[in-house]
Phi, psi and omega in degrees: 000318180295321178293323178296316179296319180295317178298320180296319180293322177297316178295320185293321184259354186275103172228148180221134356289162181296156183304328181296338179300327186282001175297323186232005183235153177252142178294134172273327178203124181265171179299321180291324176294319177296323178297323179273001185056045187225040179287146175213156182274126179274130178290143181301329181263015185264025181292142182275135175294145180288145177234098180304325179297311180294320178300320179296317179298319181293319178296319177300317187280322193250331190197081188294339179255026184303319185285348185245336181274175183244038177112331179230129180262099184289333176295314179293324177297318179295319179293322178294322178295319179294332179277005178090010178072021182270004177219162183279164177221025184286139174276172176299324179294320177295321178294324176295319178300318178295315183295320183284319194238335197242194180241170178279011178302149180252023179291156183295326181289320178295320179294324178294315178296323177298316181295316179296317180295324178297318178297321179292323176296321180294325179288329186269333189235157174281165178297320180297321180290323180297312182289329177294314178298318180298312184288327181288342185234009180285150176273127181233024179152174180294111181076009181251111183238125178091152186288330180293314178296320180293319181297318180285325182289317185271325188238350178072022180226155173292162184297331180291344182256011181293140172278173179298318179297316181292319177297320178294326178294318178295320178297322180287341180280335189304316184294325185223065188291339183270342184248347178200110179215179185300342181241359182221114179045063189282357188302311182294320178297318181293323177296319178290323177302317181297323177294319180297315180295320179299318178294320181297323181271011170110001180287156177268008180292123179285154174258105186292148175299146181247149176291152180267170182281357187300317177228088183296140178267130180250123180296141178296143181262118180277134178291148180291150177274120181253147177294152180293140179256120181295153180294326181210158178244123182264124177257123182292159180289331180239153180240120180280129179241121181295145180277109179252004183232021185296338179272355181278135185295338181258013185288331182077014178099166181290154174247110183284313182202156178227155173298147181298334179291344181277355179253124180233150181271129180255154176294159182300325182291345183272003179105232183297155183288330184237149171215158179262124181272124178248112180292000000 
Protein backbone atom coordinates (compact mmCIF):
# COMPACT_ATOMS: atom_id res chain seq x y z
CA UNK A 1 0.00 0.00 0.00
CA UNK A 2 2.84 2.38 0.87
CA UNK A 3 4.60 1.62 -2.41
CA UNK A 4 1.40 2.26 -4.31
CA UNK A 5 0.96 5.65 -2.65
CA UNK A 6 4.59 6.54 -3.36
CA UNK A 7 4.26 5.53 -7.00
CA UNK A 8 1.07 7.58 -7.34
CA UNK A 9 2.74 10.70 -5.90
CA UNK A 10 5.71 10.28 -8.24
CA UNK A 11 3.32 10.01 -11.19
CA UNK A 12 1.23 12.96 -9.97
CA UNK A 13 4.16 15.36 -9.58
CA UNK A 14 6.48 13.88 -12.19
CA UNK A 15 6.75 16.10 -15.28
CA UNK A 16 9.81 16.76 -17.39
CA UNK A 17 11.26 19.27 -17.78
CA UNK A 18 10.15 20.82 -14.47
CA UNK A 19 8.01 23.97 -14.68
CA UNK A 20 10.85 26.23 -13.57
CA UNK A 21 12.67 25.30 -16.81
CA UNK A 22 10.22 27.38 -18.84
CA UNK A 23 11.33 30.63 -17.23
CA UNK A 24 14.15 30.93 -19.75
CA UNK A 25 13.52 28.20 -22.33
CA UNK A 26 11.08 27.70 -25.20
CA UNK A 27 9.45 24.33 -25.97
CA UNK A 28 10.81 22.58 -29.05
CA UNK A 29 7.98 20.06 -29.07
CA UNK A 30 5.02 19.81 -26.70
CA UNK A 31 2.90 16.82 -25.76
CA UNK A 32 0.07 18.04 -27.99
CA UNK A 33 2.44 18.42 -30.95
CA UNK A 34 3.68 14.87 -30.45
CA UNK A 35 0.08 13.69 -30.31
CA UNK A 36 -0.58 15.33 -33.72
CA UNK A 37 2.75 14.04 -35.11
CA UNK A 38 3.60 17.66 -35.82
CA UNK A 39 6.75 18.44 -33.87
CA UNK A 40 9.04 21.11 -35.22
CA UNK A 41 12.20 22.78 -33.98
CA UNK A 42 11.71 26.32 -32.72
CA UNK A 43 14.48 28.72 -33.65
CA UNK A 44 16.15 30.40 -30.66
CA UNK A 45 15.41 33.85 -32.11
CA UNK A 46 11.83 32.96 -33.08
CA UNK A 47 10.11 34.26 -29.95
CA UNK A 48 6.80 35.94 -30.59
CA UNK A 49 6.37 39.58 -29.65
CA UNK A 50 3.67 40.11 -27.05
CA UNK A 51 0.34 41.48 -28.17
CA UNK A 52 -1.62 43.06 -25.29
CA UNK A 53 -4.68 43.29 -27.57
CA UNK A 54 -4.67 39.58 -28.34
CA UNK A 55 -3.93 38.66 -24.73
CA UNK A 56 -6.95 40.68 -23.64
CA UNK A 57 -9.18 38.95 -26.19
CA UNK A 58 -7.95 35.51 -25.07
CA UNK A 59 -8.53 36.30 -21.39
CA UNK A 60 -12.07 37.49 -22.20
CA UNK A 61 -12.79 34.33 -24.18
CA UNK A 62 -11.01 31.64 -22.17
CA UNK A 63 -10.31 32.72 -18.60
CA UNK A 64 -11.82 35.99 -17.37
CA UNK A 65 -10.25 35.61 -13.89
CA UNK A 66 -6.78 34.69 -15.17
CA UNK A 67 -5.04 37.57 -13.40
CA UNK A 68 -6.55 36.77 -10.00
CA UNK A 69 -6.68 32.98 -9.59
CA UNK A 70 -3.73 30.71 -8.79
CA UNK A 71 -4.07 28.15 -11.55
CA UNK A 72 -7.53 26.80 -10.74
CA UNK A 73 -10.71 28.87 -10.97
CA UNK A 74 -12.97 27.48 -8.24
CA UNK A 75 -15.79 29.87 -9.19
CA UNK A 76 -15.81 28.46 -12.72
CA UNK A 77 -15.61 24.92 -11.35
CA UNK A 78 -18.69 25.52 -9.21
CA UNK A 79 -20.62 26.94 -12.18
CA UNK A 80 -19.59 24.01 -14.37
CA UNK A 81 -20.73 21.59 -11.65
CA UNK A 82 -24.07 23.39 -11.40
CA UNK A 83 -24.44 23.04 -15.18
CA UNK A 84 -24.12 19.28 -14.89
CA UNK A 85 -20.48 19.06 -15.92
CA UNK A 86 -21.33 19.41 -19.61
CA UNK A 87 -18.77 22.15 -20.22
CA UNK A 88 -15.17 22.75 -19.33
CA UNK A 89 -13.78 24.95 -16.57
CA UNK A 90 -10.07 24.85 -17.40
CA UNK A 91 -7.99 27.96 -16.86
CA UNK A 92 -5.29 29.13 -19.25
CA UNK A 93 -2.71 27.66 -16.86
CA UNK A 94 -4.44 24.28 -16.94
CA UNK A 95 -4.57 24.40 -20.73
CA UNK A 96 -0.86 25.18 -20.81
CA UNK A 97 -0.18 22.22 -18.51
CA UNK A 98 -2.14 19.97 -20.85
CA UNK A 99 -0.38 21.30 -23.95
CA UNK A 100 3.11 20.98 -22.49
CA UNK A 101 2.88 17.67 -20.63
CA UNK A 102 -0.38 15.78 -20.99
CA UNK A 103 -3.00 14.44 -23.41
CA UNK A 104 -6.55 15.61 -24.21
CA UNK A 105 -8.05 12.69 -22.27
CA UNK A 106 -10.86 13.62 -19.90
CA UNK A 107 -10.20 10.95 -17.29
CA UNK A 108 -10.32 11.98 -13.64
CA UNK A 109 -6.66 11.06 -13.13
CA UNK A 110 -5.51 13.17 -16.07
CA UNK A 111 -7.56 16.13 -14.81
CA UNK A 112 -6.04 15.71 -11.34
CA UNK A 113 -2.51 15.72 -12.76
CA UNK A 114 -3.41 18.75 -14.88
CA UNK A 115 -4.60 20.66 -11.79
CA UNK A 116 -1.45 19.82 -9.80
CA UNK A 117 0.79 20.77 -12.75
CA UNK A 118 -1.10 24.05 -13.17
CA UNK A 119 -0.45 24.94 -9.53
CA UNK A 120 3.25 24.19 -10.03
CA UNK A 121 3.36 26.37 -13.15
CA UNK A 122 1.76 29.23 -11.22
CA UNK A 123 4.40 28.91 -8.48
CA UNK A 124 7.28 28.81 -10.98
CA UNK A 125 6.22 31.36 -13.61
CA UNK A 126 4.73 34.83 -13.80
CA UNK A 127 1.31 35.43 -15.31
CA UNK A 128 2.85 37.16 -18.31
CA UNK A 129 5.15 34.19 -18.94
CA UNK A 130 2.27 31.71 -18.63
CA UNK A 131 0.09 33.44 -21.21
CA UNK A 132 3.08 33.95 -23.53
CA UNK A 133 3.93 30.23 -23.40
CA UNK A 134 0.29 29.34 -23.93
CA UNK A 135 -0.13 31.55 -27.00
CA UNK A 136 3.23 30.62 -28.52
CA UNK A 137 2.37 26.89 -28.43
CA UNK A 138 -1.42 26.78 -28.81
CA UNK A 139 -2.98 24.91 -31.72
CA UNK A 140 -4.94 27.24 -34.02
CA UNK A 141 -5.59 24.98 -37.00
CA UNK A 142 -4.28 21.91 -38.78
CA UNK A 143 -0.50 22.28 -38.59
CA UNK A 144 -0.77 25.85 -37.26
CA UNK A 145 0.99 26.27 -33.89
CA UNK A 146 1.32 29.56 -32.09
CA UNK A 147 -0.23 32.96 -32.62
CA UNK A 148 2.53 34.26 -34.89
CA UNK A 149 2.07 31.40 -37.36
CA UNK A 150 -1.72 31.75 -37.14
CA UNK A 151 -1.62 35.51 -37.70
CA UNK A 152 0.52 35.17 -40.82
CA UNK A 153 -1.35 32.10 -42.10
CA UNK A 154 -4.86 33.52 -41.73
CA UNK A 155 -4.36 37.27 -42.14
CA UNK A 156 -0.92 37.74 -43.67
CA UNK A 157 0.29 40.10 -40.93
CA UNK A 158 2.51 39.71 -37.84
CA UNK A 159 0.77 39.39 -34.52
CA UNK A 160 1.74 42.97 -33.59
CA UNK A 161 -0.34 44.27 -36.52
CA UNK A 162 -3.58 42.41 -35.74
CA UNK A 163 -6.77 44.42 -35.68
CA UNK A 164 -9.37 43.96 -32.93
CA UNK A 165 -11.53 41.82 -35.23
CA UNK A 166 -8.60 39.61 -36.21
CA UNK A 167 -7.43 39.20 -32.62
CA UNK A 168 -10.96 38.23 -31.59
CA UNK A 169 -11.09 35.67 -34.40
CA UNK A 170 -7.90 33.99 -33.17
CA UNK A 171 -9.23 33.97 -29.61
CA UNK A 172 -12.49 32.43 -30.85
CA UNK A 173 -10.54 29.74 -32.73
CA UNK A 174 -8.71 28.42 -29.65
CA UNK A 175 -11.39 26.06 -28.23
CA UNK A 176 -12.02 24.18 -31.50
CA UNK A 177 -9.20 24.97 -33.93
CA UNK A 178 -9.67 21.88 -36.10
CA UNK A 179 -13.41 22.20 -36.66
CA UNK A 180 -13.94 25.97 -36.94
CA UNK A 181 -11.27 28.54 -37.80
CA UNK A 182 -10.97 31.58 -40.12
CA UNK A 183 -10.52 29.40 -43.22
CA UNK A 184 -12.53 26.27 -42.38
CA UNK A 185 -16.22 26.30 -41.45
CA UNK A 186 -15.94 29.73 -39.80
CA UNK A 187 -19.59 30.18 -38.79
CA UNK A 188 -19.21 28.92 -35.22
CA UNK A 189 -15.95 30.82 -34.76
CA UNK A 190 -17.52 34.05 -36.06
CA UNK A 191 -20.46 33.76 -33.67
CA UNK A 192 -18.03 33.41 -30.77
CA UNK A 193 -15.91 36.28 -32.14
CA UNK A 194 -18.91 38.61 -31.99
CA UNK A 195 -19.47 37.76 -28.31
CA UNK A 196 -15.79 38.42 -27.54
CA UNK A 197 -15.88 41.79 -29.32
CA UNK A 198 -19.08 42.79 -27.55
CA UNK A 199 -17.45 42.01 -24.22
CA UNK A 200 -14.28 43.83 -25.23
CA UNK A 201 -16.21 47.00 -26.06
CA UNK A 202 -18.01 47.04 -22.71
CA UNK A 203 -21.09 44.85 -23.07
CA UNK A 204 -22.21 42.65 -20.19
CA UNK A 205 -22.90 39.73 -22.53
CA UNK A 206 -20.97 36.71 -21.17
CA UNK A 207 -18.79 34.56 -23.39
CA UNK A 208 -19.81 30.98 -22.56
CA UNK A 209 -17.12 28.30 -22.26
CA UNK A 210 -16.76 26.19 -25.38
CA UNK A 211 -16.02 22.51 -25.67
CA UNK A 212 -12.56 21.58 -26.87
CA UNK A 213 -11.60 19.50 -29.88
CA UNK A 214 -10.28 16.62 -27.79
CA UNK A 215 -13.56 14.70 -28.02
CA UNK A 216 -15.75 16.34 -30.68
CA UNK A 217 -19.48 16.00 -30.17
CA UNK A 218 -21.45 14.78 -33.15
CA UNK A 219 -25.13 15.64 -33.26
CA UNK A 220 -27.42 12.62 -33.65
CA UNK A 221 -28.69 12.04 -37.16
CA UNK A 222 -32.45 11.63 -37.34
CA UNK A 223 -33.74 9.19 -39.99
CA UNK A 224 -36.01 10.74 -42.62
CA UNK A 225 -39.76 10.29 -42.30
CA UNK A 226 -41.06 8.15 -45.15
CA UNK A 227 -44.72 7.76 -46.14
CA UNK A 228 -46.43 4.52 -45.20
CA UNK A 229 -46.33 1.82 -47.87
CA UNK A 230 -49.56 -0.21 -48.17
CA UNK A 231 -49.33 -3.99 -47.97
CA UNK A 232 -51.13 -4.41 -51.31
CA UNK A 233 -52.53 -2.31 -54.16
CA UNK A 234 -56.02 -3.10 -55.38
CA UNK A 235 -56.72 -2.45 -59.08
CA UNK A 236 -60.46 -2.21 -59.92
CA UNK A 237 -62.00 -4.36 -62.66
CA UNK A 238 -63.23 -1.31 -64.55
CA UNK A 239 -61.59 2.02 -65.25
CA UNK A 240 -63.74 5.15 -65.39
CA UNK A 241 -62.77 7.48 -68.21
CA UNK A 242 -64.24 10.98 -68.21
CA UNK A 243 -66.13 11.96 -71.34
CA UNK A 244 -64.21 14.78 -72.99
CA UNK A 245 -65.76 14.49 -76.48
CA UNK A 246 -69.47 14.48 -75.80
CA UNK A 247 -69.92 17.66 -77.82
CA UNK A 248 -68.19 16.22 -80.87
CA UNK A 249 -70.68 15.01 -83.59
CA UNK A 250 -68.69 11.80 -84.19
CA UNK A 251 -68.21 10.89 -80.55
CA UNK A 252 -71.06 8.42 -80.48
CA UNK A 253 -72.04 9.45 -76.99
CA UNK A 254 -70.26 9.33 -73.60
CA UNK A 255 -68.24 6.35 -72.39
CA UNK A 256 -69.00 5.70 -68.70
CA UNK A 257 -66.63 2.81 -68.07
CA UNK A 258 -64.58 0.17 -69.86
CA UNK A 259 -63.07 -3.16 -68.83
CA UNK A 260 -59.50 -2.70 -67.61
CA UNK A 261 -58.40 -5.07 -70.38
CA UNK A 262 -59.51 -2.46 -72.93
CA UNK A 263 -56.79 -0.05 -71.80
CA UNK A 264 -53.31 -0.74 -73.08
CA UNK A 265 -50.00 1.06 -72.56
CA UNK A 266 -48.35 2.47 -75.68
CA UNK A 267 -44.69 3.41 -76.14
CA UNK A 268 -43.73 7.08 -75.77
CA UNK A 269 -43.06 7.40 -79.49
CA UNK A 270 -46.64 6.42 -80.25
CA UNK A 271 -48.09 9.57 -78.72
CA UNK A 272 -50.36 9.40 -75.64
CA UNK A 273 -49.53 6.89 -72.96
CA UNK A 274 -53.00 5.28 -72.96
CA UNK A 275 -55.50 4.38 -75.70
CA UNK A 276 -58.82 2.64 -75.77
CA UNK A 277 -58.89 -0.58 -77.67
CA UNK A 278 -62.05 -1.10 -79.71
CA UNK A 279 -62.49 -4.70 -80.95
